[in-house]
N, C-alpha and C positions, 0 to 999 in steps of 0.2 A: 708647409702648405702656407702659401701667402694669403691674406684677405683681399689685400689692395696692393699697387704697385709701390715701392718705398718712396720715401717724401724726406725732405731735407729741413728737419724742425731744429731751431737753435736747442742747446744742450740745457739739460735742466739747472734751475738757478744755483751757483755756487759750484757747481761741477768744473773739473778742468778738461781740457777737448781731450785729454787721454784715458780718464778715466770711465768715460761715459760713451755709449754707442747706440747709434740709431739701428733698430733693428726691423720693424716693420709697421706700415699704418693699418690701423683696424677702423672699420665704420661706427663702431659704438665703443663707449669708455669700457662696458662691461665686457667685451671681446679683449680687449685690451688688457684689462686688469687680470681675466681669467688666462691668457696668454704668458704675461709677465710671472704670475704664480708660478704657474706650469713650470716655467723655465727656471725658477729659483730652487723648485724641487729637484727636477730632470738634469738639467745643466751645471748646477753648482754656482751661478751668478749670485751675487750678495744681495742686488738690490736692483729694483725695477721702477720706471716712472713711466705712467701714460699723461702726455702733453698734446692740447688740443694744436692742432695742425691743419686749420681749415681747409678742407672741408673733413679732415679724419683726425683721429686720434694716433699719434705716434708713440710708440713702446721703444722706450731707451734702455739698456742694460748695463750693469757694474760688474765687472769680474771681482 
């Protein structure tokens, strides 16, 4: 279920282009963090990052 249409924000600092994938944009940081935490537990991602991509927060995931 998507909160908002996907956007293209820059990858997290220090990340190679192949290790991080933009996942979804969220209206609030809290929703982004909640989704990131859930995906770590349920889908086996190693790390997530919520980055501000005005006017939304973009969830980035790393396998």
